[in-house]
N, C-alpha and C positions, 0 to 999 in steps of 0.2 A: 722548540719541543720537537722530541722526535714519534714519529708516528710509524705506528705499523698495521700491520695486514692484519686480520685474525687467523687465516690460514697459512701463512706463511712465520708467525713466531718461531723464537725458541720450545720446541717441544715441554723443555722443563717448568715454564711460567704458569700449565695449567691454562683455567678458565674463570678463576676467582680472580675477580675486580682489581682486589689490593696486591695481588700477583703480577697482572697485566699491566697497571699502571707502572709500580716497580719497573718491571722486565721494559716498558717501553719507553722512560722520561730518565730513569737513573743508572740501573745496572748497562756499565759499562761506558760511563760518561765519564771521562777522565776528570779525575776530583785533583784541582791543585790546592786548597787548604787546609795546613795544617790540623786543628781543633776537628775538622771535618771527617778527613783520613784517621787521624785517631777513635774516634767516636764510632766510627764502620770497624776499625778494628776489634776495639771492645765489643761491640753487637757481634760479630762474626767468632768471639771466643764465647759467648756466650750462647750460644747455637751449635758448639760442641756439643755432640748425640742425639742434637733435635733439628730438625725442619725448619728451615730459612722463615717461610709463612709462620711459624710460631713466634720467631721475635718479631714478624714483621706485622704483625697482629699487637704485637705489645710493645711496641716503637714508643708511642707518643708516651705510654705508661714510665718508661726505661729512661726518657729524655727527660720528667719530671721529676723522677725517684733519683735521679744523678745531678742532677742542678742542672740541666740541658749539656751536659757533659763538656763540662768546664773544668778541663785540669789542674788549673790552678786551682781550685777551692777542690776538688776531687784528692790533692796530693795532701792534705793537710786534715784529711779524715780518719777516726780510730774508730775502739771495739764500741762506743756507741751509736758509730753509724755505720757500723756491720749489724748490731742489730737490728737498730732502726731499717733497714731494708728486709732482711732475711723476715720479717714482718710483714713485710708486702705483698701482699697476694696477686698485684696488676704484674710483679714481674719474675723472671725464674730466679726463684733462694736457695741458691748455691752458694756454702760459704767462702769454698773454693775461687768463685769464679766472681765473687761481690770484695772479697780482700785482694784481688787478684788483680784488680781495676785500680785499688788505692796507691798500689805500689808500681801498676804502668804509668797513675799518671804522673808519679814521681818521677818516674825514666820518661816520659814526655817530655819534663819540665828540665831536669839534665841536657837533654839530647835539642833540644829547641832552642835554649840559651846557647847551645854550644856550635851549633849549625843550620838550623831551622829543620824541624821535625819532616815537613813534605821535603827537604832536598833529602834528610836521613831517608824516607823509601824511596825516591824517583829516582836519584842513585843508582838502584840498583838494576831500573833499565836505560841509564843514562840519559834517566829526564824525557826520553821519547816511549809513545803506544804500539808495542809489538802488535801489525795484523799479523792475526790469525786468517787462518783460511779452511776452517771448520766445515767440512758439508756433511759430518752426523756427530747425534752426541757423543757416541760409541768412539768417537774422534779424541777428543775435550780431554786432556791428562787431569787427575787431581791434584800432581804438583811438578815440580818442575826444578829443574837446579838451581833457576831463581829462586823461585819460592823457600829452598831448601836453605839459601844464601842465606835470605832474609830473615827470613827463621833464627837462624842460627845468632844473626845478630841480633834482633829482638830480643833472645833469651837473655844473650850477655850484660843489654841493657836493663833487664829487670822485669821484663816482660814476661807473663803468663798466659797458657792458653793458646797460644800462637806457635802450631807445629806447623810441616810446609805443607800441609792441605788446607790448613784456615787461612793459611797465608797466600794460596793461589786462586782461592773463595774472593777474597780482600782485595787479592790484584785484579782477579777478573772484574768485580762488583762497583770498582774504582774504575775503573778504566785505562786499567794500565798495560790490561791485553785489552783488545779489542776480541772477544771468542764469542761471542753471536754469530752462530750459523753461518754461511755466508750466503744460503735462503732465503732467511730476516733481511728486511727491511733495513734494521737496526744497524749493524753490521755495513752494508755500504753508507748511509748516512753519517755512522760514528770514524768512517773511513776518512769523509774526503774535510773530516774537521782538519782543523791546525792540532796539533796534539798539545803545543804546550800552551795555547790560549784559549782552550776549550774552557 
């Protein structure tokens, strides 16, 4: 597990424990599991227009409502399932985003059968973690050429709510880039991990 000193953490995580725990133990850790990558991309799509802590607090409810984010199940859903989810106050009730999960699950299935979803995602980084060296939050970009390319490819495959800014947040969270500030203890600990076997 990643440990972090309170006074040196990246400033964006604040002091609320659920956010601190996410920063210390999840954010920026390289994720190589296809299903877990898909779940995070979907949740980042739900975040559009909202704060990440809002989604984080509802994550368990999202997992329950979306059957553990199993794309092989969700890909078969239809209007009755959309109506069921729209009546669930424990999640973000947005018809477009909910319908987008179903079409994204179908796209995931096609990609995963063709080449593996994790491979599809990580090939934009040649399978490697980019070790950035930011010293202030102001230096961290909202999007990059790589996130633009990935967003374009995802949309071409049938994904929605995956613009380049959302995709860059996804890349940060899943450890494709190490965007912990260099003053944060998590940066050095993640930088010394094997990026392929993390």
